[in-house]
C-alpha positions in Angstrom: -0.7 -9.2 -7.0 2.1 -6.7 -7.2 2.4 -3.2 -5.7 4.3 -0.2 -6.9 6.4 2.0 -4.6 3.6 4.4 -3.8 1.1 1.7 -3.0 3.7 -0.2 -0.9 4.5 2.9 1.1 0.8 3.5 1.8 0.3 -0.1 2.9 3.4 -0.3 5.1 3.4 3.2 6.4 6.8 4.4 5.2 8.0 7.3 3.0 9.0 7.1 -0.7 12.4 8.3 0.4 12.7 5.4 2.8 11.7 2.7 0.3 14.0 4.1 -2.3 16.9 4.2 0.0 16.3 0.7 1.3 16.3 -0.5 -2.3 19.4 1.4 -3.4 21.3 0.1 -0.4 20.2 -3.5 -1.0 18.3 -3.7 2.4 15.0 -4.6 0.9 14.8 -4.8 -2.9 11.6 -5.3 -5.0 11.5 -8.9 -6.0 9.0 -8.5 -8.9 10.6 -5.7 -10.8 13.5 -3.4 -10.0 13.6 0.2 -11.2 15.5 0.0 -14.5 15.8 3.6 -15.6 13.5 6.4 -16.5 9.9 5.4 -17.0 10.1 2.1 -15.0 8.7 1.4 -11.6 9.6 -0.8 -8.7 7.1 -3.6 -8.2 6.9 -5.4 -4.8 5.3 -8.7 -3.8 3.3 -9.3 -0.6 6.4 -11.0 0.9 8.3 -7.8 0.2 5.7 -5.8 2.0 6.1 -8.1 5.0 9.9 -7.5 5.0 9.4 -3.7 4.7 6.9 -3.8 7.6 9.3 -5.8 9.8 12.1 -3.3 9.2 9.7 -0.4 10.0 8.6 -2.2 13.2 12.2 -2.8 14.3 13.1 0.9 13.6 10.0 1.9 15.6 11.3 -0.1 18.5 14.6 1.6 18.4 16.8 -0.7 16.3 19.1 1.0 13.9 19.3 0.2 10.2 22.9 -0.8 10.7 21.9 -3.4 13.2 19.1 -4.7 11.1 21.4 -5.0 8.1 24.0 -6.9 10.2 21.3 -9.3 11.4 20.0 -10.0 7.9 23.6 -10.6 6.7 24.2 -13.0 9.6 21.0 -14.9 9.0 21.6 -15.2 5.3 25.1 -16.5 5.9 24.1 -19.0 8.6 20.7 -20.0 7.4 20.9 -20.2 3.6 17.7 -22.2 3.4 15.8 -19.1 4.6 15.5 -17.0 1.5 13.8 -14.0 3.1 14.6 -13.9 6.8 12.4 -10.9 7.5 9.4 -12.6 6.0 9.9 -16.0 7.5 11.4 -15.7 11.0 10.1 -14.2 14.2 12.1 -11.4 15.8 12.4 -10.1 19.4 14.3 -7.0 20.4 15.1 -4.8 23.4 15.8 -1.9 21.2 19.5 -2.7 21.2 19.7 -6.3 20.2 17.8 -8.4 17.7 16.9 -12.0 18.5 15.5 -14.5 16.1 13.3 -17.5 16.9 14.1 -20.3 14.5 11.9 -23.2 13.4 12.5 -24.7 16.9 10.5 -22.3 19.0 12.7 -23.2 22.1 15.8 -22.1 20.2 16.6 -18.4 20.2 19.4 -17.1 18.1 21.1 -13.9 19.2 22.2 -12.2 16.0 24.0 -9.3 17.6 24.7 -9.5 21.4 23.2 -10.4 24.7 20.3 -8.4 26.0 16.9 -8.6 27.7 13.9 -9.6 25.6 11.2 -7.1 26.1 9.6 -6.5 22.6 8.4 -8.9 20.0 7.9 -8.7 16.2 5.1 -11.1 15.4 4.9 -12.0 11.7 1.4 -13.4 12.1 0.2 -10.0 13.4 2.1 -8.1 10.7 0.7 -10.3 7.9 -2.9 -9.9 9.1 -2.4 -6.2 9.4 -1.0 -5.9 5.9 -3.8 -8.1 4.4 -6.3 -5.7 6.0 -4.5 -2.7 4.5 -4.3 -4.4 1.0 -8.0 -5.2 1.1 -8.9 -1.7 2.1 -6.8 -0.1 -0.6 -7.8 -2.5 -3.3 -11.5 -2.1 -2.6 -13.5 -0.2 -5.2 -15.3 2.9 -4.0 -18.4 4.6 -5.3 -18.8 8.4 -5.5 -21.3 10.9 -6.8 -20.2 13.6 -9.2 -22.3 16.4 -10.6 -22.1 17.3 -14.3 -24.6 19.7 -16.0 -26.7 19.9 -12.9 -27.1 16.1 -12.9 -25.6 13.6 -10.4 -23.8 10.6 -11.7 -22.5 7.6 -9.8 -18.9 6.7 -10.6 -16.8 3.7 -9.4 -13.2 4.3 -8.4 -10.7 1.5 -8.8 -7.1 1.6 -7.5 -4.3 0.6 -9.8 -2.0 -1.3 -7.5 0.6 -2.0 -10.2 0.9 1.2 -12.1 -0.3 3.5 -9.3 -3.1 6.0 -9.2 -6.8 5.2 -9.9 -9.1 4.6 -12.8 -12.7 5.5 -12.6 -15.8 4.6 -14.7 -19.3 5.9 -14.9 -21.7 2.8 -15.2 -24.6 4.9 -16.5 -22.4 5.9 -19.5 -20.8 2.7 -20.9 -17.3 3.3 -22.1 -16.9 6.5 -20.1 -13.7 5.9 -18.2 -10.9 8.1 -17.0 -7.9 8.0 -14.6 -5.8 10.1 -12.2 -2.9 10.0 -9.8 -5.0 10.8 -6.8 -8.6 10.3 -5.9 -9.4 14.0 -6.3 -7.7 14.1 -9.7 -9.5 10.9 -10.9 -12.9 12.4 -9.9 -12.1 15.7 -11.6 -11.0 13.8 -14.8 -14.1 11.7 -14.9 -16.2 14.8 -14.8 -14.5 16.0 -17.9 -14.9 12.5 -19.4 -18.7 12.6 -18.6 -19.0 16.1 -20.2 -17.3 14.9 -23.3 -19.3 11.7 -23.4 -22.6 13.7 -23.1 -21.5 16.0 -25.9 -20.8 13.1 -28.2 -24.2 11.6 -27.4 -25.9 14.9 -28.1 -24.1 15.3 -31.4 -25.1 11.7 -32.4 -28.7 12.4 -31.5 -28.7 15.6 -33.6 -27.2 13.7 -36.6 -29.7 10.8 -36.2 -32.6 13.3 -36.0 -31.5 15.1 -39.2 -31.1 11.8 -40.9 -34.5 10.7 -39.9 -36.1 13.9 -41.1 -34.2 13.7 -44.4 -35.5 10.2 -44.9 
């Protein structure tokens, strides 16, 4: 499964400006698809989401982007077998220094300087939290919309790759619409239902005339 910038931001809890800046400055780049000009979108993997969340967590604990960047560069240089340090290693920080726990849990690598360990970035907790967010966002939702004084049940589906939502009306097969937001998608499906009903009415009229002519 892949996630566009907007969906990734919603899952991780960061802004579009942040994710764009982190990409442009090569801090965390989308591994599935990079933005390649007008009309293209960034596509992130779940491992990318983990890295984005780790960066956010470190920032929330007072670590600067400059220090995070220095730590990543150090780890990539000294641990080339670790392809994505932020998604594979456990971090601890005191807000000033970043420490990394390697595969040997008793070995702590200080990537910046000496300091007191008081805060921990647990990948297990982050991964479980992200999975919960992904499941919540990806879950289809049912709504009721009113068209011509009649209520119709519609099913809203998030489009994690292209962004936005697509929505269908099960009572009217083939009646489908889409929108950038939930509100827009529901408004658009009302229009789609109205159009669908008009076509059905026209077809019934034509069939009735045909039957009378016969």
